[in-house]
Residue, then its C-alpha position, 0 to 999 in steps of 0.5 A: a339599219f338596226a343601229r340607226a333605228a336604235q340611235a334615232d329613237s331613244g325609246f327603241a330599246e325600252a319599247w322592245a323590252n316592254r314587248g318582251t314583258s308583254a310576251l312573257s305575261y302571255g306565256d310566250a317565253a320564246l318570243a320574250i327572249s327574242r324581244y329582250r335580246v333586241a332591247i339589249r342589243a339596242a341599249s347601253p348595258s342594262p341590268v334590268y334587260c339582262t335580268n328580264l332576259a334571264h327570267a324568260l330563259l328560266v321560264a323556257g327551261y334554259p337555266d345555264s343561259a339564264s345564269v349567263a344573262l344574270v352574270n351580265a347584269l351584275v357586270v353592269d351593276s354588281t348591286f342589282l338586287p333582282a339579278r342577285g336574287l335570281i342567281e341565289q335562287l338558281d344556286a339553291e336549285r342546283 
């Protein structure tokens, strides 16, 4: 059912990503994480969604999981500067 919904509506993933951004803006990192994960499952690989997930994971206190999300973002687009910047920030803090 999930795959059919994602295919039927090209804006499905973006809507979930927007809901994740909204949740994070209200301070609910856990909800943002779950919403970004839905967006990532629904979309073709997106460095934006992976980087947004990483940011929410950092806010929630999961730097190792954030690193994985950032690597995934860079696998999709090795030139994506927001992901590179967050990785550099994580490396500097370790």
